[in-house]
N, C-alpha and C positions, 0 to 999 in steps of 0.2 A: 389463569391459574399458574402458580409457580411451584417448582420443586427445588427447595434450597438444599444444596448438597455439600458435604465435605467428606473427603476420603483420606485415610492414612495408609501408607504403603510400606513395603519391605525395604524400599530403596533398591539400588542396583542399576544395571544397564538399562538404557532407554528401551521401553516396550517389553522389558522382561520383569518389571516390578509386579508384585502381587499385592492385593488388597488385604490389609490387616484389620481395618475397622471402617465402617460406613455409617453415616447419619443422613437421613433424608426427611425433611419436613415439608409437607404439602401446605402451601400458603396461598390464601385467596386474595392477598393484598391488604388484609386487615388482621387476620388471625390464622394460626396453624389449625388445620382441620384433620390432619393425619400425620403420623410419624413412624419412621422405621429406623431403629438404631441397633447395630449388631457388630460384635467382633467377627472376623472372618479368618478362617484357617487358610493361609496362602499356599500351603504345601511346599514352602521353601523357607530358607533361613532369613531372618531379619538382619539387616546391616547394623553393626554395633552403634554407629552414630545415630541411627534412627531410634534404637532402643533408648539411648540417652535422651533424645529429644522428646519422644512420646511417652516413654515409660511402658510401652507395650513390648513384652518379650515372648519368646517362642513357647514357653511353658503355658502362658495365658491362653494360647490359641489351640492347644492340643485338642480340646473338646469343642471348639467353636465350629459352627457350620462352614462347610466349604462354599465357594462362590456359587456353584451350580444349585446348591440347596436354598440360596436366598435370591436367585436370579428372577424367579417368577414374581416374588414380592416387590422387587425393584421395578419391574415392568409395570405392575399394577399401580404402585404409588406415583409413578412418574407419567403415566398415560395422560395424554392431552395437556401436558404442562410444558412451560418453558423452564429449562434447566438453568438454575442460577448458582454460581459459586464464586468465591474470591480466587481469581485466576482459573476461569472455567476451562481453558484449553488443557490444563493439567488433569483436572478431575474427570472431564468428559473423555479425554484420551484414555485414561486408565480404565474407565467403565467400558468404553467401546472395545478396548483390547481384551478385557475379560469375556465380554459377550462374543467376540470374534473367536475366542478359543472354544466356545461352545457351539460355534457355527451359526450364531444368530447375529444379524445385522441391526445393531441398536442405533437408531437415528433420532436425534432430538434437536429442537430449536434451542438456542442457548443465549444467555446474557451473562456478562462478566462484571462483577462489582468493582474490579480494579479499573476497567475501562470507563465504567459509568462514573466512578468517583473522580477520575481525572477530568472528565467533561463537566461534571456538575460542581465539583469542589477543586478548582485548579490551583496550581502553584503551592501545593503542600510539599514539605521536604521528603516525605516517604508515603508510599501507598501500600506498604505491607500491612496485613490485617491488624496486628497488634498496635503498631505506631499510628495507623490511621484512626483506629477506634480511640486511642488515648487522646489524639488531637481533637476529636469530636466529642469527647466526654462520654463515650459509650463504655460501660463497665465490661470487663472481660474476666472469664474464669475458665479453668480446665483447658488452657491453651494447648494446642498441638494434639488434642484428642478430637475425634470426629464430631461428637455432639457439642462439645464446648465451642468449637470453631463454627459449627453450623448455626448455633443459637446466636452467636455474635454477628454472623453474617445476616441473619434475619433482621436484627436491630439496625444494622447498617443499611440494609435494603429498604426498610421502612423509611428511614431518613431520606434516602435517595428518591424514593417514590414521591415524598412530600416536596422535595426541591424541584422536581421536574413537573411543573404545574400542568402543562398541556400534553405531557407524555411524549413529546416529539423526539426527545433525546433517547428515551427508552425504545421507541419504535424504530429509530434509525440505528440503534445499537444491537438489535436482535440479529443473531447469526442463524439463518435458516439452513436446515440440513440439506435442502434441495437447491441451495445457492440462489434463492429467489432475489435477495438484495443485490447480489453480484450481477445477476441477469438484468435486473432493472437498471442498474448503473451502466452496464454495457450498452443497453439499448439507448439510454439517454446520451451517452458519449458518442455513439455512432450516429445518432440523429443530428448531433451538433457538428459532425465532420462533413466538410464539403467535398464534392467530387471535382477538385481543382488541383493544379500543380502548385506545390509550395512546401513550406516548412510548418510542422505542427509541434505543439508543446503540451505535454501531459502534466497536470498539476495535482498535488496532494490536497487534503482537506484544508490546509492552511494557505493554499495558493502558490506554494513553492513549486518551481519547475523541477520535476524528477526524471523527465525523459524528453529528448528532442528527436524528432524523426523528419524525414522528407520523402517526397515521392511525386510521381506524375498524377496520382489520384490519392489525395489524403485519406479519403474514406476507406479505400482499398488497403492502404498501408496500416491504418488503425485497426481494421478488421483482422489483419494478419497478427497484430500484437495480441489480440484476445483469443487467437487460436493456438498460440504457442504454449508449450508446457515446460520450458526450462525453469529451474528454481528461481533464477533472477527475474524472469518475466512473470512468473506466478506471483512473486512478491509485488512487482509493479502493478499487476492487475488488481491486487488486493488494495493497494494504497492510492491508486489514481482516483481522483474525484471529478475533475473537469478537464476540458480541452480548450486550447486557443490555437490560432493558426495565422499565418501570413501567406497570402498568395504571392507568387514570384513571376509566373508567366513563362519562365524558361529554366532549363536545367542548370546553366552556369550560375545563375543567381541563387538557385536553390542550394547548390553545392557551397557557394561562397558564404551564404548566411548560415547554413547548417554547420560547417566545420569551424568557422570563426566563433560562432556562438557556443558551440560545444566546448571550444577551448576556454572561453570566458566563464561559462556557467558550470561546467563539470557536473552535469546532472547525475544523480546517484545511480540510476539504473541503465545508463548508457555504457556500453563497452567501448572505451576510448583507446584507440590504437594510435601510437605516435606516428606522425607523418614525417617523411623525409622532406626537408626544406631545400628546394633548389634555388640557390642564390644567383644564378646566371640572369643576365638582363633580358628584357624583351627585345624584339627586333626594332621597335620604335621606342624612344625615350618617353614621349608623352602622347597619349591618344585616348579616344573614347571607344568603348565597345557598346554598340547599340544593338538591341535584340528585342524580341517580343516582350510586350508588357503584360500586365494583369488583365487588361480589358482591350477590346477592339479600339484601334486608333491611339493606343498608349504604347510608349517605348520604355524599355528598361535601359539604363545607362550606367556603365561602370567607368569611373574616371581614373586613368593612370597618368601620373605626373612624375617626371624624372625617375622612371622605373619603379615607382611605388604606387600601390593601389590606395588611393585616398578615400574612396567611398563609392556609394551606389545610390541611385534614385530612379524616379519615374518621370517621364515627360509626355505631354500630349500636344505640345506646340514646338514646331521646328526651330524657332529662334532660341528656345531654351537650350538646345543642344549646341548652338553656335555662339552664345554669349556666356563665357566662362564664369563671370561674376554672378550671373543669375543661376547658372547650373550649380556652382559651388554652394549657393545658399540653400538648395533643396536636397543636397546629398546627405545621406546617412554616413558618418565617418566610420572607417575601419580601424580597429585598435591593433590587432596583430597583423601588421603589414607584411612581414616575411611569409607568414602562413597564407595570407590572401594572395600574395604574389605567386606562390607555388601552385595554389589551386587554379588561378586564372591561367598561368603559363601552361600547366599540364592539360587543361581543358582545350586551349587554343591549338595545341599540338595535334589533337585527335578529333576536333569537332569544328563545325562551321558556325558562324554567328551571322546575323543579318548584315551588319556592316561595321567597319572600323574607320573611324575618322581621325586622321593624324592631326596633331596640333603643332 
């Protein structure tokens, strides 16, 4: 069952708006089975630009019921429904704010027809309600009034229901008030995170890398991400869809991969601090750094030639480390050589590696 909602407000500062008109239609997926439409006295002035947009003025609302007088009816008509609106985050926020003022915690599962339209009807020039409906041939009337926009949203919602044949997109788009979808996604990502040393990549729904991390235990590091509450990390938690990773076997290789790939990819949710580049030379012009590999009996190798870090790779045969032509063929090249040089040099100043082979 769905409750199709549209709200008009006074405008003004965020979370200080008041409701001037509300329309709710209870919809069973086929027809409207109940409706509630009312002007609301917001007990505050309406912004002039809103009056021009909606046609609702302060005089019209003098005798309208105040929100507390219609609150019970709103709860009744939306009970056991999924709340649906065009840009649900706005209408649901306004409704919750009004209920919070009454001391009532109003929680609903929600669906947004803007988000659904983008998934089911991609590549349109605009997803505003008016332009979207015009492009789909849905007639509109009484725009920017609660009931007019709610009725248009019902027609749009019907079309979207028809397009999503197996309802998989609808099911994946419902935002549960108890964060059920977020919790399920978190569990899935954590299950895919190994307890190994390495670098991990968090991807959005399109597969794009939006965050890179590293650690001695990837699962532990990813768990920390889902426990943080900063604005940047909360946005990351919302947008992450999948995880991939690469085992490194040792801290130096983790640092090398992490910082050089951070420099190349510039992921949206990483806080990237500029590193000072130390241009001084190594103690040896050409050498190999050999350290622990990803598996038992495997080595990691970082190849430095003429004071430049050329690349890194993994070997499990001793002769690979002593025949440079073979070694070079298995190396992953490094793009930002000055940055790689600074990372390796700083690490060697403070840490031990298994062995260094001079060339």
